[in-house]
C-alpha positions, 0 to 999 in steps of 0.5 A: 876674788877668791876664784880669780886668785885660785885660777891664777894659782893653777896657771902658775902651777901649770906654766912649766908643763904648758910651756913644755907642751908648746914645744910639741904643739906650737913652736912658733909661739914658743919661739916668741916666748923665748925671744921675749924672755931674752929681750926683756920683761915685755909681755909675750902678747906684744910680740908679732911672732906670738900673734903670728903663731896664734893666727896660724894655729887658728887658721889650722883649726879652721881648716881642720873643722872644714875638712870634716865636712868633706872627708870621713872622720876616720881619715881626718883624725889620724892625719893629726900626726902631720902636725906633730911632725911639722912641730918637730921640724919647726922646733929644730929650725926656730928653737935650735933643738937637736935632731935625735935618732928617735925623731928621724925614726919616728918621723919616718914611721909616721910618714909611712903610716900617713901614706897608708892611711890616705891610701887605704882609708874610706874615700867616699863621704856622704852629704851630711844633711839634717835628716841624715844626722837625725837618722843616724842619731836614733839608730840602734847601734849608735844608741847602744854605743852612746849608752856604753860610753855614758856608763864608762864615762860615769865610772871613770869620773867616779874613780877620778873625782871620788876615789882620787885615782889620778892615773894618766890613763883615767884622765886621757880616757875621759878626754877620749870619750868626750872627743868621740862626741866632739868628732860626731858633732863637728862633722855634723855641724861642718857638713850641714854648714857645707850643704847650706853654702851649696844652696841646701839650707840646713840651719833651720833644723833643730838638730843643727843647734843640738849638735852645735851645743854638743860640740861646744860643751864637749870641747870645753870639758876636753880642755878642762881635763887636758889642762888637769892632765898637763898639771899632773903629768909631763907633756911627753906623756900627755901628747902621745897618749892623747893622740892615740886615744883621740884618734881611736875614739874618732875612728870608732865614732866615724864607724858607729855613727856615720858607718864609714867602714861599710862596704870597705874591703878587708885588706883596706881595713887591715892596711888602714889599722896598720897605718894607724899603728905606725903613726902611733909609734912614730908620734911616741918616738917623736914626743918621748924625752923632749928637752925640758925647759929649765925653770928657776928654783922657786925656793929663791927670790932673785935680787934683780926682781926687787925694786931698787936692788941691782944685785944678782944674788939670791937671798931667800934660803930654802924653806926646810933650813933653820935660816929660812925661819930666822929670816921669816921671823925677822921680816915679821918683826920689822912689819910689826915695828912699822905698824906700831910706828904708824 
């Protein structure tokens, strides 16, 4: 019961930030939340619109997972900026948000960066088999990369947990380091499933299940740290920083593990990095200073929330005033009197 109540407390604390993040991540679900709040007190999960948002998000994530089996990871990860652009457009249509000059400039930069990414990114993707994944996993450059990543993760975790350094960069770096393992494992699992569908069964090899476990565990801890970041910081800070760090880690993971930049011309590498930079800048302009949802003051209790009351006045005074102490004392006396009578 204690664990359940603590989880509910965390959910209440993060609700404002989570709703704000939905504006950037899934406007259709946010639209359902707003419409349900206007219509009455029905739970949001009874809304058809909300379930449409959930289904569409699931289809998108499934397509993103399948894409890793056909294209380089260094190409797929930066294209995540398209979802942010689409979310901004849908927010204007469904949530009636105003179009800002920074949205137009950011969208233009992100689209230009996406064009450069698609044009100059490595387009050759090798067939991912179990033997190839095993070969990559024991290569010296990946083992060195993994050693450096583990050391960096331990240092950051020590600063975050022991030294209580609650800086957004620390938390986002933890997420990014986990994301690099997620990208490697997702591409391996997706690639081996693709080859199995084509007729070359790869699911009988232990490396498939090793990568599957790595994928699930790294995703779970990413969600944990992201939730903590959303509780401590604003979504307008978390979303762009997470996109930049995740994309950079995915590109490095693709270069180190899958050797995706091998044989790529210097001009292509330069234009690819320029496309990433433009996409990063565009996402920052779109995500910054998003409109915040007005939350009800937690120092008051609305009368219409109390059963049997039809008034709309707010009766609970602020906690720092003397009136608050008088009201609390009166309530305690009434409760004690009811106990004596019983």
